[in-house]
C-alpha positions in Angstrom: 96.6 -11.1 69.9 94.2 -9.7 67.3 95.7 -6.4 66.9 98.9 -8.0 65.6 97.1 -9.8 63.1 98.0 -9.4 59.7 95.8 -7.5 57.2 93.7 -9.6 55.4 92.8 -9.1 51.7 89.9 -10.6 49.7 91.1 -10.4 46.4 90.5 -14.1 45.8 87.1 -13.6 46.8 86.4 -11.3 43.9 83.6 -12.2 41.8 82.4 -10.9 38.0 79.0 -8.6 39.0 76.0 -10.8 38.0 73.6 -9.8 35.4 71.2 -7.9 36.2 68.2 -10.0 34.9 66.8 -12.9 37.1 67.1 -16.4 35.6 63.9 -17.7 37.9 60.9 -16.9 35.5 58.6 -17.5 38.1 60.1 -14.8 41.1 57.6 -11.9 41.0 60.7 -9.3 40.9 62.7 -10.7 38.0 61.0 -7.5 36.0 62.6 -5.4 38.3 64.8 -3.2 36.9 68.0 -2.0 38.9 69.7 0.8 38.2 73.2 -0.1 37.3 74.9 3.5 39.3 73.5 2.0 43.0 76.0 1.2 45.0 77.2 -2.7 45.2 76.3 -2.8 48.7 72.8 -1.9 48.4 72.0 -3.7 45.3 73.1 -6.9 47.7 70.5 -5.8 50.1 67.8 -5.7 47.3 68.8 -9.1 45.5 68.5 -10.2 49.2 65.0 -9.2 49.6 64.2 -11.0 46.4 65.3 -13.9 47.1 68.5 -14.0 44.4 71.0 -15.3 47.3 74.1 -16.1 44.8 74.0 -12.4 43.1 73.1 -10.9 47.0 76.9 -13.0 48.1 78.8 -12.1 44.9 77.6 -8.2 45.0 78.3 -8.2 48.9 82.1 -9.4 48.2 82.0 -6.8 45.7 81.4 -4.4 47.7 83.7 -5.2 50.2 86.7 -5.6 47.5 85.6 -2.0 46.2 85.8 -0.4 49.5 88.5 -1.8 50.9 90.6 -0.8 47.6 89.3 2.3 47.1 88.9 3.7 51.1 90.9 1.1 52.6 90.3 -1.6 55.6 89.6 0.8 58.2 87.3 3.1 56.7 83.5 2.7 58.5 82.1 1.9 55.0 84.7 -1.0 54.4 83.6 -2.1 58.1 79.8 -1.9 57.2 80.8 -4.2 54.1 82.2 -6.4 56.7 79.2 -6.5 58.9 77.3 -7.2 55.7 78.8 -10.0 54.3 79.3 -11.6 58.0 76.0 -11.3 58.8 74.6 -12.7 55.0 76.7 -15.8 55.9 75.5 -16.7 59.6 72.0 -16.0 58.7 72.2 -18.9 56.3 74.5 -21.0 58.4 77.8 -20.7 56.5 79.7 -20.4 59.1 83.2 -21.5 57.7 82.7 -18.7 55.3 81.5 -16.0 57.7 84.3 -16.9 59.5 87.2 -15.6 58.1 85.3 -11.9 57.4 84.5 -11.7 61.3 88.1 -12.1 62.3 89.2 -9.4 60.0 86.1 -7.4 61.4 87.3 -7.4 64.7 90.8 -6.9 64.2 89.7 -3.8 62.1 87.3 -2.7 65.2 90.5 -3.4 67.7 92.0 -0.2 65.6 89.5 1.6 65.3 87.3 1.3 68.8 87.8 1.0 72.0 87.4 -2.9 73.8 84.6 -1.4 76.1 82.5 0.1 73.3 79.3 -2.0 73.0 80.0 -2.0 68.9 83.5 -4.2 69.7 82.0 -6.2 72.3 78.9 -7.3 69.8 81.9 -8.0 67.2 83.6 -10.3 69.5 80.2 -12.0 70.6 80.1 -12.8 67.1 83.6 -14.3 66.1 82.9 -16.3 69.5 79.6 -17.5 68.1 80.9 -18.5 64.8 83.7 -20.0 66.9 81.6 -22.2 68.2 79.3 -23.0 65.6 82.4 -24.3 63.4 83.5 -26.7 66.8 86.1 -24.0 67.8 84.7 -24.1 71.3 88.3 -23.4 73.0 88.9 -20.2 70.1 85.2 -18.8 71.5 86.7 -19.2 74.9 89.9 -17.6 74.5 88.4 -14.7 72.7 86.3 -14.0 75.7 89.0 -14.1 78.1 91.1 -11.8 76.2 88.3 -9.6 76.2 88.0 -9.4 79.9 92.1 -8.7 79.7 92.0 -6.1 77.7 88.9 -4.1 79.4 90.5 -4.9 82.9 93.4 -2.9 81.7 91.2 -0.3 80.5 88.8 0.5 83.0 90.0 -2.0 85.9 88.3 -5.0 87.6 85.1 -3.8 89.0 83.6 -2.1 86.3 79.9 -2.4 85.1 82.0 -2.2 81.4 82.8 -5.9 82.4 79.8 -7.6 82.8 78.6 -8.3 79.2 82.2 -10.2 79.0 82.1 -12.0 81.9 78.0 -13.0 81.2 79.4 -14.3 77.9 82.4 -16.0 78.9 79.7 -18.1 81.5 77.4 -18.5 78.9 80.4 -20.5 76.5 81.0 -22.9 79.6 77.1 -23.4 80.1 77.0 -24.5 76.9 79.8 -27.0 77.0 78.3 -28.2 80.2 81.2 -27.0 82.6 79.1 -25.8 84.9 81.2 -25.3 87.7 83.7 -23.1 85.6 80.4 -20.7 84.9 79.2 -20.0 88.2 82.7 -17.9 89.3 81.8 -15.8 86.8 78.0 -14.9 87.5 78.9 -14.5 90.7 81.5 -12.0 90.1 79.0 -10.0 87.5 76.1 -9.9 90.1 78.8 -8.3 92.5 80.1 -5.9 90.1 76.1 -4.8 89.2 75.5 -5.1 92.9 78.0 -2.5 93.9 77.0 -0.2 91.1 73.1 -0.9 92.0 72.1 -2.4 95.2 71.4 -5.8 96.0 67.7 -5.3 95.0 68.0 -3.0 91.9 66.2 -4.1 88.6 69.2 -4.1 86.8 70.5 -7.6 88.7 67.9 -9.3 87.0 69.5 -10.6 84.3 72.8 -12.2 86.5 70.3 -13.3 88.7 68.9 -15.3 86.4 71.8 -16.9 85.0 73.3 -17.2 88.3 70.3 -19.3 89.6 70.4 -21.3 86.4 73.9 -22.3 86.7 73.1 -24.0 90.7 70.6 -25.3 89.5 72.4 -27.0 87.0 74.8 -28.0 89.7 72.1 -29.4 91.9 72.6 -27.1 94.4 69.0 -26.5 95.1 68.7 -24.3 97.5 71.0 -21.8 96.5 69.3 -21.5 93.4 66.0 -20.9 95.4 67.2 -18.3 97.6 68.6 -16.4 94.4 65.0 -16.6 92.8 62.8 -15.4 96.1 65.5 -12.3 95.7 64.3 -12.2 91.8 60.5 -12.4 93.2 60.8 -9.4 95.5 62.8 -7.7 92.5 60.3 -8.2 90.2 57.2 -7.5 92.3 58.5 -4.2 93.7 58.4 -3.5 90.0 55.7 -4.9 88.0 53.5 -5.7 91.2 52.8 -9.0 92.8 50.4 -10.7 89.7 52.9 -9.4 87.1 53.6 -11.5 84.2 57.4 -11.8 85.4 56.6 -12.6 88.3 55.0 -15.6 88.0 58.0 -16.7 85.1 60.1 -16.4 87.8 57.5 -18.5 90.7 57.6 -21.1 88.0 61.2 -21.4 87.5 61.1 -22.0 91.2 58.0 -24.7 91.3 60.5 -26.4 88.7 63.4 -26.4 91.2 61.7 -27.7 94.0 59.6 -29.8 92.1 63.3 -31.7 91.1 64.1 -31.3 94.3 61.1 -33.1 95.4 59.6 -31.0 97.6 56.1 -31.3 95.5 54.0 -29.4 98.0 56.1 -26.5 97.7 56.4 -27.0 93.8 52.2 -27.5 93.9 51.6 -24.5 95.7 53.8 -22.3 93.5 52.3 -23.5 90.3 48.9 -22.3 92.1 49.8 -19.1 92.6 51.6 -19.1 88.8 48.3 -20.5 87.1 46.5 -18.0 89.0 48.1 -15.1 87.7 47.9 -16.5 83.8 44.3 -17.3 84.6 43.9 -13.2 85.2 46.1 -12.3 82.2 45.1 -14.3 79.3 42.0 -16.3 80.5 41.2 -20.2 81.6 41.3 -21.5 78.3 44.6 -20.4 77.0 47.4 -22.5 75.7 49.7 -21.4 78.7 46.8 -22.0 81.7 46.6 -25.5 80.0 49.9 -26.0 80.3 50.2 -25.2 84.0 47.2 -27.8 84.4 48.8 -30.5 83.1 51.7 -29.4 85.7 49.6 -29.4 88.5 47.9 -32.8 87.2 51.3 -34.3 86.8 52.6 -32.9 90.2 49.9 -34.4 92.2 49.9 -37.6 90.5 53.9 -38.0 91.3 53.0 -37.0 94.9 50.0 -40.2 95.1 52.4 -42.0 93.5 55.3 -41.9 96.1 52.4 -41.6 98.9 51.0 -45.2 97.7 54.3 -46.4 96.6 52.8 -47.8 93.5 50.3 -47.1 90.3 47.9 -44.5 90.8 44.9 -44.6 88.6 44.0 -41.0 86.9 40.5 -39.9 87.3 38.3 -39.4 84.3 39.0 -35.4 85.0 42.7 -36.1 85.4 43.0 -38.4 82.6 41.9 -35.8 80.0 43.7 -32.9 81.3 46.6 -35.2 80.8 46.1 -35.7 77.2 45.0 -32.3 76.7 41.3 -32.0 76.2 39.8 -29.4 78.2 
């Protein structure tokens, strides 16, 4: 796939190096003198820090052309220049311009690194994110599948190295709303981690979170809460029963119970979460106030369901719903 792509040249991107005096008179840095001998890539970073984005862009491109012509595309300094220009364009939301450079960077790294290296994985993720931003969801999906194929050939299907690509492909499907396609990928990632660390190891925490999210999106509330209960056990073992991460997990479980119509279970969990947050942040914190509002709304919903109609708010309840404490 990408390893057989023809080498790209960036000669058409060449720019004349900008004058080193800013036209922005109100810029604090406009009087700063920059040494001509400084590497263009370093100068580009300085201009970027000064808010001289157009100058920075020209110098990033100039540095890339210079490094590629002098050192070759596969040299580490050339790779760094490709990284810089990709980061510049993506940070400013100019994904269409970033796409070609990200493709080139990935092709280069397919020659200089292994498909299980972290830097290669991150480069795939960067390009896939750009594809999604420019509306090429199928290209992003295909890129992650290609990475999975490469990694399976190198390390086998049950290696921990596969977890990154499995989770990223699943996330890609989740963003597209295809929760059913994401589910087996999250399950496979969790199975690999369980085999390596054990079912109650903290290393499984992220996969448990995402798997529960997928089940919740599919409205399989029983399976989602089952996973979250195991996650609570893991987090309590690490942080204690009053840990903030435990409270966060309990709050997610409460939301699922609420969504499933089990208001009593949801209320009990929200009360425990509120207690943990009060001890950590104080009763008047924004986080605790939010939990009070959730509890009030939940109790109103319960009363409305039981009475089959409108429920008038008492004065304390009304003030809490409106955020007056």
